[in-house]
N, CA, C and O atoms as a GROMACS GRO file, in nm:
protein
  580
    1MET      N    1  27.946  11.916  23.425
    1MET     CA    2  27.957  11.786  23.361
    1MET      C    3  28.101  11.740  23.362
    1MET      O    4  28.193  11.818  23.334
    2THR      N    5  28.121  11.616  23.396
    2THR     CA    6  28.257  11.562  23.397
    2THR      C    7  28.282  11.489  23.266
    2THR      O    8  28.198  11.488  23.176
    3LEU      N    9  28.396  11.429  23.256
    3LEU     CA   10  28.428  11.353  23.136
    3LEU      C   11  28.378  11.209  23.149
    3LEU      O   12  28.439  11.118  23.094
    4SER      N   13  28.269  11.189  23.220
    4SER     CA   14  28.212  11.055  23.235
    4SER      C   15  28.165  11.002  23.099
    4SER      O   16  28.149  10.881  23.083
    5ILE      N   17  28.143  11.092  23.001
    5ILE     CA   18  28.101  11.048  22.868
    5ILE      C   19  28.218  10.985  22.791
    5ILE      O   20  28.196  10.926  22.685
    6LEU      N   21  28.340  10.997  22.843
    6LEU     CA   22  28.456  10.940  22.776
    6LEU      C   23  28.476  10.797  22.822
    6LEU      O   24  28.481  10.769  22.942
    7SER      N   25  28.487  10.706  22.727
    7SER     CA   26  28.515  10.565  22.760
    7SER      C   27  28.619  10.513  22.661
    7SER      O   28  28.650  10.580  22.563
    8THR      N   29  28.671  10.394  22.688
    8THR     CA   30  28.773  10.338  22.599
    8THR      C   31  28.718  10.315  22.458
    8THR      O   32  28.794  10.310  22.362
    9ASP      N   33  28.586  10.300  22.445
    9ASP     CA   34  28.524  10.282  22.313
    9ASP      C   35  28.539  10.406  22.226
    9ASP      O   36  28.531  10.397  22.104
   10ASN      N   37  28.562  10.521  22.288
   10ASN     CA   38  28.571  10.649  22.216
   10ASN      C   39  28.717  10.686  22.188
   10ASN      O   40  28.743  10.796  22.140
   11ILE      N   41  28.810  10.596  22.216
   11ILE     CA   42  28.953  10.628  22.204
   11ILE      C   43  29.020  10.533  22.105
   11ILE      O   44  29.006  10.412  22.116
   12VAL      N   45  29.093  10.590  22.009
   12VAL     CA   46  29.170  10.511  21.914
   12VAL      C   47  29.318  10.541  21.939
   12VAL      O   48  29.358  10.657  21.943
   13VAL      N   49  29.397  10.435  21.956
   13VAL     CA   50  29.540  10.450  21.984
   13VAL      C   51  29.620  10.400  21.862
   13VAL      O   52  29.585  10.299  21.801
   14GLY      N   53  29.726  10.472  21.830
   14GLY     CA   54  29.817  10.426  21.725
   14GLY      C   55  29.766  10.444  21.584
   14GLY      O   56  29.803  10.367  21.495
   15ALA      N   57  29.682  10.545  21.561
   15ALA     CA   58  29.628  10.569  21.426
   15ALA      C   59  29.737  10.623  21.334
   15ALA      O   60  29.829  10.693  21.377
   16LYS      N   61  29.725  10.589  21.206
   16LYS     CA   62  29.813  10.645  21.103
   16LYS      C   63  29.724  10.729  21.012
   16LYS      O   64  29.635  10.677  20.944
   17ILE      N   65  29.748  10.858  21.012
   17ILE     CA   66  29.664  10.952  20.937
   17ILE      C   67  29.754  11.038  20.849
   17ILE      O   68  29.857  11.088  20.894
   18GLU      N   69  29.714  11.053  20.722
   18GLU     CA   70  29.799  11.121  20.624
   18GLU      C   71  29.775  11.270  20.610
   18GLU      O   72  29.867  11.344  20.575
   19SER      N   73  29.652  11.318  20.638
   19SER     CA   74  29.623  11.459  20.612
   19SER      C   75  29.530  11.517  20.718
   19SER      O   76  29.466  11.444  20.794
   20LYS      N   77  29.526  11.649  20.721
   20LYS     CA   78  29.437  11.717  20.815
   20LYS      C   79  29.292  11.680  20.787
   20LYS      O   80  29.216  11.654  20.881
   21GLU      N   81  29.252  11.676  20.660
   21GLU     CA   82  29.113  11.642  20.628
   21GLU      C   83  29.080  11.500  20.675
   21GLU      O   84  28.973  11.477  20.732
   22GLU      N   85  29.172  11.406  20.651
   22GLU     CA   86  29.149  11.269  20.697
   22GLU      C   87  29.138  11.264  20.850
   22GLU      O   88  29.056  11.191  20.904
   23ALA      N   89  29.220  11.343  20.918
   23ALA     CA   90  29.218  11.349  21.064
   23ALA      C   91  29.081  11.395  21.114
   23ALA      O   92  29.024  11.336  21.206
   24ILE      N   93  29.030  11.500  21.053
   24ILE     CA   94  28.900  11.555  21.095
   24ILE      C   95  28.788  11.456  21.062
   24ILE      O   96  28.698  11.434  21.143
   25ARG      N   97  28.794  11.397  20.942
   25ARG     CA   98  28.692  11.299  20.903
   25ARG      C   99  28.690  11.179  20.998
   25ARG      O  100  28.584  11.135  21.042
   26LYS      N  101  28.809  11.125  21.030
   26LYS     CA  102  28.815  11.009  21.120
   26LYS      C  103  28.762  11.043  21.259
   26LYS      O  104  28.693  10.962  21.321
   27THR      N  105  28.794  11.162  21.307
   27THR     CA  106  28.744  11.205  21.438
   27THR      C  107  28.592  11.216  21.433
   27THR      O  108  28.523  11.171  21.524
   28GLY      N  109  28.541  11.277  21.327
   28GLY     CA  110  28.397  11.290  21.310
   28GLY      C  111  28.328  11.155  21.297
   28GLY      O  112  28.221  11.134  21.354
   29GLU      N  113  28.390  11.063  21.222
   29GLU     CA  114  28.332  10.929  21.205
   29GLU      C  115  28.319  10.857  21.338
   29GLU      O  116  28.222  10.784  21.361
   30LEU      N  117  28.416  10.877  21.425
   30LEU     CA  118  28.410  10.815  21.558
   30LEU      C  119  28.293  10.874  21.639
   30LEU      O  120  28.224  10.800  21.709
   31LEU      N  121  28.272  11.004  21.629
   31LEU     CA  122  28.158  11.067  21.697
   31LEU      C  123  28.026  11.014  21.640
   31LEU      O  124  27.931  10.992  21.716
   32VAL      N  125  28.020  10.994  21.509
   32VAL     CA  126  27.899  10.940  21.444
   32VAL      C  127  27.876  10.797  21.490
   32VAL      O  128  27.766  10.760  21.530
   33GLU      N  129  27.982  10.717  21.483
   33GLU     CA  130  27.974  10.574  21.519
   33GLU      C  131  27.922  10.554  21.662
   33GLU      O  132  27.851  10.458  21.690
   34LYS      N  133  27.959  10.644  21.751
   34LYS     CA  134  27.918  10.631  21.892
   34LYS      C  135  27.782  10.696  21.919
   34LYS      O  136  27.734  10.695  22.033
   35GLY      N  137  27.721  10.751  21.814
   35GLY     CA  138  27.585  10.804  21.828
   35GLY      C  139  27.575  10.945  21.885
   35GLY      O  140  27.468  10.985  21.930
   36TYR      N  141  27.685  11.020  21.882
   36TYR     CA  142  27.683  11.156  21.937
   36TYR      C  143  27.633  11.259  21.835
   36TYR      O  144  27.571  11.359  21.872
   37VAL      N  145  27.661  11.232  21.707
   37VAL     CA  146  27.626  11.330  21.603
   37VAL      C  147  27.572  11.258  21.479
   37VAL      O  148  27.594  11.139  21.458
   38LYS      N  149  27.501  11.337  21.397
   38LYS     CA  150  27.456  11.288  21.267
   38LYS      C  151  27.576  11.292  21.170
   38LYS      O  152  27.668  11.370  21.191
   39PRO      N  153  27.575  11.208  21.067
   39PRO     CA  154  27.688  11.209  20.971
   39PRO      C  155  27.715  11.348  20.911
   39PRO      O  156  27.829  11.378  20.877
   40SER      N  157  27.613  11.431  20.896
   40SER     CA  158  27.631  11.565  20.839
   40SER      C  159  27.719  11.654  20.926
   40SER      O  160  27.769  11.756  20.878
   41TYR      N  161  27.740  11.618  21.054
   41TYR     CA  162  27.826  11.695  21.144
   41TYR      C  163  27.970  11.699  21.092
   41TYR      O  164  28.041  11.797  21.113
   42ILE      N  165  28.012  11.591  21.024
   42ILE     CA  166  28.150  11.584  20.974
   42ILE      C  167  28.178  11.700  20.878
   42ILE      O  168  28.284  11.762  20.885
   43GLU      N  169  28.083  11.729  20.788
   43GLU     CA  170  28.102  11.841  20.695
   43GLU      C  171  28.111  11.974  20.771
   43GLU      O  172  28.186  12.063  20.731
   44LYS      N  173  28.036  11.986  20.879
   44LYS     CA  174  28.041  12.108  20.962
   44LYS      C  175  28.176  12.119  21.033
   44LYS      O  176  28.225  12.229  21.058
   45MET      N  177  28.236  12.004  21.066
   45MET     CA  178  28.370  12.005  21.126
   45MET      C  179  28.472  12.056  21.023
   45MET      O  180  28.561  12.135  21.057
   46LEU      N  181  28.459  12.011  20.899
   46LEU     CA  182  28.550  12.056  20.794
   46LEU      C  183  28.530  12.205  20.765
   46LEU      O  184  28.627  12.278  20.743
   47GLU      N  185  28.405  12.250  20.765
   47GLU     CA  186  28.376  12.394  20.747
   47GLU      C  187  28.442  12.475  20.858
   47GLU      O  188  28.502  12.580  20.832
   48ARG      N  189  28.430  12.427  20.980
   48ARG     CA  190  28.486  12.497  21.097
   48ARG      C  191  28.637  12.511  21.082
   48ARG      O  192  28.694  12.616  21.115
   49GLU      N  193  28.701  12.407  21.033
   49GLU     CA  194  28.846  12.409  21.016
   49GLU      C  195  28.889  12.513  20.912
   49GLU      O  196  28.996  12.572  20.924
   50GLU      N  197  28.805  12.535  20.811
   50GLU     CA  198  28.836  12.635  20.710
   50GLU      C  199  28.828  12.776  20.767
   50GLU      O  200  28.901  12.865  20.724
   51LEU      N  201  28.740  12.797  20.864
   51LEU     CA  202  28.726  12.929  20.928
   51LEU      C  203  28.848  12.962  21.012
   51LEU      O  204  28.908  13.068  20.997
   52THR      N  205  28.884  12.872  21.100
   52THR     CA  206  29.000  12.887  21.188
   52THR      C  207  29.050  12.749  21.225
   52THR      O  208  28.970  12.659  21.253
   53SER      N  209  29.179  12.731  21.226
   53SER     CA  210  29.234  12.600  21.261
   53SER      C  211  29.196  12.562  21.404
   53SER      O  212  29.193  12.646  21.494
   54THR      N  213  29.166  12.433  21.423
   54THR     CA  214  29.135  12.384  21.558
   54THR      C  215  29.261  12.333  21.627
   54THR      O  216  29.254  12.270  21.733
   55TYR      N  217  29.377  12.361  21.566
   55TYR     CA  218  29.504  12.328  21.631
   55TYR      C  219  29.520  12.417  21.753
   55TYR      O  220  29.511  12.539  21.743
   56MET      N  221  29.545  12.356  21.869
   56MET     CA  222  29.552  12.431  21.994
   56MET      C  223  29.696  12.453  22.044
   56MET      O  224  29.718  12.523  22.142
   57GLY      N  225  29.792  12.393  21.975
   57GLY     CA  226  29.929  12.397  22.024
   57GLY      C  227  29.961  12.270  22.099
   57GLY      O  228  29.871  12.192  22.132
   58ASN      N  229  30.089  12.248  22.125
   58ASN     CA  230  30.130  12.134  22.207
   58ASN      C  231  30.083  12.000  22.150
   58ASN      O  232  30.049  11.910  22.226
   59PHE      N  233  30.081  11.986  22.017
   59PHE     CA  234  30.044  11.862  21.947
   59PHE      C  235  29.896  11.826  21.957
   59PHE      O  236  29.859  11.712  21.929
   60VAL      N  237  29.811  11.920  21.996
   60VAL     CA  238  29.668  11.891  22.017
   60VAL      C  239  29.581  11.971  21.921
   60VAL      O  240  29.603  12.090  21.899
   61ALA      N  241  29.480  11.903  21.863
   61ALA     CA  242  29.376  11.971  21.786
   61ALA      C  243  29.241  11.925  21.841
   61ALA      O  244  29.226  11.810  21.882
   62ILE      N  245  29.145  12.016  21.841
   62ILE     CA  246  29.012  11.984  21.893
   62ILE      C  247  28.909  12.014  21.783
   62ILE      O  248  28.839  12.115  21.786
   63PRO      N  249  28.901  11.923  21.684
   63PRO     CA  250  28.803  11.945  21.577
   63PRO      C  251  28.660  11.939  21.630
   63PRO      O  252  28.624  11.854  21.711
   64HIS      N  253  28.578  12.033  21.581
   64HIS     CA  254  28.437  12.037  21.619
   64HIS      C  255  28.360  12.112  21.513
   64HIS      O  256  28.419  12.174  21.424
   65GLY      N  257  28.230  12.108  21.520
   65GLY     CA  258  28.145  12.169  21.418
   65GLY      C  259  28.134  12.319  21.430
   65GLY      O  260  28.177  12.379  21.529
   66THR      N  261  28.075  12.378  21.327
   66THR     CA  262  28.049  12.522  21.326
   66THR      C  263  27.935  12.554  21.424
   66THR      O  264  27.868  12.465  21.476
   67GLU      N  265  27.916  12.682  21.447
   67GLU     CA  266  27.810  12.727  21.537
   67GLU      C  267  27.672  12.676  21.493
   67GLU      O  268  27.588  12.642  21.577
   68ASP      N  269  27.650  12.670  21.362
   68ASP     CA  270  27.519  12.625  21.312
   68ASP      C  271  27.506  12.473  21.305
   68ASP      O  272  27.407  12.422  21.251
   69ALA      N  273  27.602  12.400  21.358
   69ALA     CA  274  27.599  12.253  21.356
   69ALA      C  275  27.523  12.194  21.475
   69ALA      O  276  27.511  12.072  21.487
   70LYS      N  277  27.472  12.281  21.562
   70LYS     CA  278  27.408  12.232  21.685
   70LYS      C  279  27.297  12.131  21.660
   70LYS      O  280  27.283  12.034  21.735
   71GLN      N  281  27.219  12.151  21.553
   71GLN     CA  282  27.108  12.059  21.525
   71GLN      C  283  27.158  11.921  21.479
   71GLN      O  284  27.081  11.826  21.474
   72GLU      N  285  27.288  11.911  21.447
   72GLU     CA  286  27.347  11.783  21.406
   72GLU      C  287  27.392  11.701  21.528
   72GLU      O  288  27.426  11.583  21.514
   73VAL      N  289  27.393  11.762  21.645
   73VAL     CA  290  27.440  11.696  21.767
   73VAL      C  291  27.323  11.623  21.834
   73VAL      O  292  27.220  11.682  21.865
   74LEU      N  293  27.342  11.493  21.854
   74LEU     CA  294  27.239  11.410  21.918
   74LEU      C  295  27.260  11.402  22.069
   74LEU      O  296  27.164  11.399  22.146
   75ALA      N  297  27.387  11.397  22.111
   75ALA     CA  298  27.422  11.388  22.253
   75ALA      C  299  27.565  11.438  22.270
   75ALA      O  300  27.644  11.433  22.176
   76SER      N  301  27.597  11.486  22.389
   76SER     CA  302  27.734  11.532  22.414
   76SER      C  303  27.829  11.413  22.410
   76SER      O  304  27.801  11.306  22.464
   77GLY      N  305  27.943  11.435  22.344
   77GLY     CA  306  28.039  11.326  22.334
   77GLY      C  307  28.179  11.374  22.301
   77GLY      O  308  28.201  11.487  22.258
   78ILE      N  309  28.273  11.284  22.324
   78ILE     CA  310  28.414  11.308  22.297
   78ILE      C  311  28.471  11.188  22.224
   78ILE      O  312  28.436  11.074  22.253
   79ALA      N  313  28.558  11.214  22.128
   79ALA     CA  314  28.632  11.108  22.060
   79ALA      C  315  28.779  11.149  22.059
   79ALA      O  316  28.813  11.262  22.025
   80ILE      N  317  28.866  11.057  22.098
   80ILE     CA  318  29.009  11.088  22.102
   80ILE      C  319  29.082  10.992  22.008
   80ILE      O  320  29.063  10.870  22.014
   81ILE      N  321  29.165  11.049  21.922
   81ILE     CA  322  29.248  10.969  21.833
   81ILE      C  323  29.394  11.009  21.855
   81ILE      O  324  29.432  11.125  21.841
   82GLN      N  325  29.475  10.909  21.891
   82GLN     CA  326  29.618  10.930  21.911
   82GLN      C  327  29.689  10.896  21.779
   82GLN      O  328  29.670  10.788  21.722
   83VAL      N  329  29.770  10.990  21.732
   83VAL     CA  330  29.845  10.972  21.607
   83VAL      C  331  29.994  10.990  21.642
   83VAL      O  332  30.048  11.099  21.628
   84PRO      N  333  30.059  10.881  21.688
   84PRO     CA  334  30.197  10.894  21.737
   84PRO      C  335  30.295  10.958  21.638
   84PRO      O  336  30.385  11.032  21.679
   85GLU      N  337  30.279  10.931  21.509
   85GLU     CA  338  30.370  10.988  21.409
   85GLU      C  339  30.330  11.130  21.371
   85GLU      O  340  30.406  11.200  21.305
   86GLY      N  341  30.212  11.172  21.414
   86GLY     CA  342  30.167  11.308  21.388
   86GLY      C  343  30.106  11.326  21.251
   86GLY      O  344  30.132  11.249  21.158
   87VAL      N  345  30.025  11.430  21.240
   87VAL     CA  346  29.965  11.470  21.113
   87VAL      C  347  29.978  11.621  21.102
   87VAL      O  348  29.957  11.694  21.199
   88ASP      N  349  30.014  11.668  20.982
   88ASP     CA  350  30.040  11.811  20.960
   88ASP      C  351  29.908  11.887  20.949
   88ASP      O  352  29.827  11.859  20.861
   89PHE      N  353  29.888  11.984  21.037
   89PHE     CA  354  29.769  12.068  21.033
   89PHE      C  355  29.798  12.202  20.966
   89PHE      O  356  29.721  12.297  20.980
   90GLY      N  357  29.909  12.210  20.895
   90GLY     CA  358  29.944  12.332  20.824
   90GLY      C  359  30.034  12.422  20.908
   90GLY      O  360  30.035  12.414  21.030
   91ASP      N  361  30.110  12.506  20.841
   91ASP     CA  362  30.202  12.601  20.907
   91ASP      C  363  30.300  12.533  21.001
   91ASP      O  364  30.344  12.593  21.099
   92GLY      N  365  30.335  12.408  20.973
   92GLY     CA  366  30.431  12.336  21.056
   92GLY      C  367  30.372  12.285  21.187
   92GLY      O  368  30.446  12.239  21.274
   93ASN      N  369  30.241  12.294  21.202
   93ASN     CA  370  30.176  12.246  21.325
   93ASN      C  371  30.146  12.097  21.314
   93ASN      O  372  30.064  12.054  21.232
   94ILE      N  373  30.214  12.019  21.396
   94ILE     CA  374  30.196  11.874  21.395
   94ILE      C  375  30.102  11.835  21.509
   94ILE      O  376  30.120  11.876  21.624
   95VAL      N  377  30.001  11.754  21.474
   95VAL     CA  378  29.903  11.709  21.573
   95VAL      C  379  29.923  11.560  21.600
   95VAL      O  380  29.929  11.479  21.507
   96LYS      N  381  29.933  11.526  21.728
   96LYS     CA  382  29.945  11.385  21.768
   96LYS      C  383  29.824  11.339  21.849
   96LYS      O  384  29.802  11.219  21.867
   97ILE      N  385  29.747  11.436  21.899
   97ILE     CA  386  29.625  11.403  21.974
   97ILE      C  387  29.509  11.483  21.915
   97ILE      O  388  29.509  11.606  21.917
   98LEU      N  389  29.411  11.409  21.863
   98LEU     CA  390  29.289  11.471  21.811
   98LEU      C  391  29.178  11.446  21.912
   98LEU      O  392  29.155  11.333  21.953
   99ILE      N  393  29.111  11.553  21.952
   99ILE     CA  394  29.001  11.539  22.047
   99ILE      C  395  28.877  11.600  21.982
   99ILE      O  396  28.859  11.721  21.980
  100GLY      N  397  28.794  11.513  21.928
  100GLY     CA  398  28.670  11.558  21.866
  100GLY      C  399  28.564  11.577  21.972
  100GLY      O  400  28.548  11.493  22.061
  101ILE      N  401  28.492  11.687  21.964
  101ILE     CA  402  28.388  11.711  22.064
  101ILE      C  403  28.255  11.747  21.998
  101ILE      O  404  28.250  11.806  21.890
  102ALA      N  405  28.149  11.709  22.068
  102ALA     CA  406  28.013  11.749  22.030
  102ALA      C  407  27.942  11.780  22.161
  102ALA      O  408  27.937  11.697  22.251
  103GLY      N  409  27.886  11.899  22.170
  103GLY     CA  410  27.818  11.939  22.294
  103GLY      C  411  27.671  11.967  22.269
  103GLY      O  412  27.636  12.040  22.176
  104LYS      N  413  27.588  11.909  22.351
  104LYS     CA  414  27.443  11.933  22.345
  104LYS      C  415  27.407  12.035  22.452
  104LYS      O  416  27.460  12.029  22.563
  105ASP      N  417  27.319  12.127  22.420
  105ASP     CA  418  27.269  12.225  22.516
  105ASP      C  419  27.380  12.301  22.588
  105ASP      O  420  27.375  12.318  22.710
  106GLY      N  421  27.479  12.346  22.513
  106GLY     CA  422  27.585  12.428  22.571
  106GLY      C  423  27.690  12.352  22.651
  106GLY      O  424  27.779  12.414  22.710
  107GLU      N  425  27.681  12.220  22.652
  107GLU     CA  426  27.778  12.142  22.731
  107GLU      C  427  27.918  12.143  22.673
  107GLU      O  428  28.013  12.102  22.740
  108HIS      N  429  27.934  12.189  22.547
  108HIS     CA  430  28.067  12.188  22.487
  108HIS      C  431  28.165  12.274  22.565
  108HIS      O  432  28.285  12.247  22.563
  109LEU      N  433  28.117  12.377  22.634
  109LEU     CA  434  28.207  12.461  22.713
  109LEU      C  435  28.262  12.385  22.834
  109LEU      O  436  28.380  12.398  22.868
  110ASP      N  437  28.177  12.304  22.898
  110ASP     CA  438  28.224  12.220  23.008
  110ASP      C  439  28.324  12.117  22.958
  110ASP      O  440  28.427  12.092  23.022
  111ILE      N  441  28.293  12.058  22.844
  111ILE     CA  442  28.383  11.957  22.786
  111ILE      C  443  28.518  12.022  22.756
  111ILE      O  444  28.622  11.966  22.790
  112LEU      N  445  28.516  12.138  22.692
  112LEU     CA  446  28.641  12.208  22.659
  112LEU      C  447  28.722  12.244  22.783
  112LEU      O  448  28.844  12.232  22.782
  113SER      N  449  28.656  12.286  22.888
  113SER     CA  450  28.731  12.324  23.009
  113SER      C  451  28.796  12.201  23.072
  113SER      O  452  28.907  12.210  23.124
  114ASN      N  453  28.727  12.087  23.068
  114ASN     CA  454  28.787  11.963  23.120
  114ASN      C  455  28.907  11.920  23.036
  114ASN      O  456  29.009  11.877  23.090
  115ILE      N  457  28.894  11.933  22.904
  115ILE     CA  458  29.005  11.899  22.815
  115ILE      C  459  29.123  11.994  22.839
  115ILE      O  460  29.238  11.951  22.842
  116ALA      N  461  29.094  12.122  22.856
  116ALA     CA  462  29.198  12.223  22.878
  116ALA      C  463  29.280  12.193  23.002
  116ALA      O  464  29.402  12.214  23.003
  117VAL      N  465  29.215  12.143  23.106
  117VAL     CA  466  29.286  12.110  23.230
  117VAL      C  467  29.393  12.004  23.201
  117VAL      O  468  29.506  12.015  23.248
  118VAL      N  469  29.357  11.902  23.125
  118VAL     CA  470  29.452  11.795  23.092
  118VAL      C  471  29.560  11.846  22.998
  118VAL      O  472  29.678  11.820  23.019
  119CYS      N  473  29.520  11.919  22.894
  119CYS     CA  474  29.612  11.957  22.787
  119CYS      C  475  29.699  12.077  22.820
  119CYS      O  476  29.789  12.111  22.742
  120SER      N  477  29.675  12.142  22.931
  120SER     CA  478  29.756  12.258  22.968
  120SER      C  479  29.895  12.216  23.017
  120SER      O  480  29.988  12.297  23.018
  121GLU      N  481  29.910  12.092  23.057
  121GLU     CA  482  30.039  12.042  23.106
  121GLU      C  483  30.109  11.963  22.997
  121GLU      O  484  30.055  11.863  22.947
  122GLU      N  485  30.228  12.007  22.958
  122GLU     CA  486  30.303  11.938  22.854
  122GLU      C  487  30.330  11.792  22.891
  122GLU      O  488  30.330  11.704  22.805
  123GLU      N  489  30.352  11.768  23.019
  123GLU     CA  490  30.376  11.632  23.068
  123GLU      C  491  30.257  11.540  23.037
  123GLU      O  492  30.275  11.424  23.001
  124ASN      N  493  30.135  11.593  23.052
  124ASN     CA  494  30.015  11.515  23.023
  124ASN      C  495  30.005  11.482  22.873
  124ASN      O  496  29.965  11.372  22.836
  125ILE      N  497  30.042  11.578  22.789
  125ILE     CA  498  30.038  11.555  22.644
  125ILE      C  499  30.134  11.442  22.609
  125ILE      O  500  30.100  11.353  22.530
  126GLN      N  501  30.254  11.444  22.668
  126GLN     CA  502  30.351  11.337  22.642
  126GLN      C  503  30.294  11.202  22.684
  126GLN      O  504  30.313  11.102  22.615
  127LYS      N  505  30.225  11.198  22.797
  127LYS     CA  506  30.163  11.073  22.842
  127LYS      C  507  30.057  11.026  22.744
  127LYS      O  508  30.045  10.906  22.716
  128LEU      N  509  29.979  11.120  22.690
  128LEU     CA  510  29.875  11.084  22.590
  128LEU      C  511  29.939  11.030  22.463
  128LEU      O  512  29.894  10.930  22.408
  129VAL      N  513  30.045  11.097  22.417
  129VAL     CA  514  30.113  11.057  22.294
  129VAL      C  515  30.181  10.921  22.311
  129VAL      O  516  30.184  10.841  22.217
  130ASN      N  517  30.234  10.895  22.430
  130ASN     CA  518  30.307  10.771  22.455
  130ASN      C  519  30.220  10.656  22.505
  130ASN      O  520  30.269  10.544  22.518
  131ALA      N  521  30.093  10.682  22.533
  131ALA     CA  522  30.006  10.577  22.587
  131ALA      C  523  30.000  10.458  22.492
  131ALA      O  524  29.990  10.472  22.371
  132GLY      N  525  30.006  10.339  22.552
  132GLY     CA  526  30.005  10.216  22.472
  132GLY      C  527  29.866  10.163  22.445
  132GLY      O  528  29.847  10.078  22.358
  133ASN      N  529  29.768  10.213  22.520
  133ASN     CA  530  29.631  10.165  22.500
  133ASN      C  531  29.531  10.271  22.547
  133ASN      O  532  29.566  10.370  22.610
  134ALA      N  533  29.405  10.246  22.514
  134ALA     CA  534  29.298  10.341  22.545
  134ALA      C  535  29.280  10.359  22.695
  134ALA      O  536  29.245  10.468  22.741
  135GLU      N  537  29.303  10.253  22.772
  135GLU     CA  538  29.287  10.262  22.918
  135GLU      C  539  29.380  10.366  22.980
  135GLU      O  540  29.341  10.439  23.070
  136GLU      N  541  29.504  10.371  22.929
  136GLU     CA  542  29.600  10.469  22.983
  136GLU      C  543  29.552  10.612  22.957
  136GLU      O  544  29.566  10.699  23.043
  137ILE      N  545  29.496  10.636  22.839
  137ILE     CA  546  29.446  10.770  22.806
  137ILE      C  547  29.326  10.804  22.893
  137ILE      O  548  29.317  10.913  22.948
  138LEU      N  549  29.234  10.710  22.905
  138LEU     CA  550  29.115  10.731  22.988
  138LEU      C  551  29.155  10.760  23.133
  138LEU      O  552  29.101  10.850  23.196
  139GLN      N  553  29.249  10.683  23.184
  139GLN     CA  554  29.294  10.701  23.322
  139GLN      C  555  29.352  10.841  23.344
  139GLN      O  556  29.326  10.902  23.448
  140LEU      N  557  29.429  10.890  23.249
  140LEU     CA  558  29.490  11.023  23.263
  140LEU      C  559  29.381  11.130  23.270
  140LEU      O  560  29.390  11.221  23.353
  141PHE      N  561  29.280  11.121  23.185
  141PHE     CA  562  29.171  11.220  23.189
  141PHE      C  563  29.096  11.216  23.322
  141PHE      O  564  29.057  11.320  23.374
  142HIS      N  565  29.077  11.096  23.375
  142HIS     CA  566  29.004  11.086  23.503
  142HIS      C  567  29.089  11.131  23.623
  142HIS      O  568  29.037  11.188  23.719
  143GLU      N  569  29.221  11.106  23.616
  143GLU     CA  570  29.312  11.148  23.725
  143GLU      C  571  29.315  11.300  23.734
  143GLU      O  572  29.307  11.357  23.843
  144VAL      N  573  29.327  11.365  23.619
  144VAL     CA  574  29.346  11.510  23.617
  144VAL      C  575  29.215  11.582  23.648
  144VAL      O  576  29.215  11.686  23.715
  145ASN      N  577  29.104  11.529  23.601
  145ASN     CA  578  28.974  11.592  23.628
  145ASN      C  579  28.916  11.529  23.750
  145ASN      O  580  28.806  11.566  23.792
   0.00000   0.00000   0.00000
C-alpha cells in the first residue's frame, strides 16, 4: 500500500498546540473527521501514549491506538499536523510533526514503513516543518515514496 490515502484534506499546517494531550486529541479528531476511525479511537490513542511515548525522535511523533483499538478503525488513514513552534512530549522531546495513523487489516505496518522512509532523513523533516502549505507536505511524501 502506498500513501495514496494521504491528501491535502488530511494535513493541517501551522497549528498551535499547547500540550501533548491536545496534540494527540487533535490528531485523532482529524482521523475521525475524515472517516478513518470511530471517536472512541481517540481515547485508545491517549491510552497508547501512556504505555509508551509515540515520540520517534527528530521532531516527529506518530500517535496511534492501542492493540485492542482495531475494532475502532473504519478504514486505513493518515492525518498530519505541522506544529512549527513545537509541542512538548515530555523529557525535553519537542514535536513539530504529528502523524496520526489508523490501519485496517494490518495495513498500519505498510503505512509506518512509508512514513519511516520520509522521516529517516533529517532534511525531509526540516522540509515538513518549514512547509508553507499542505501541498508541499503531500508532495514530499509522494516524492520520497
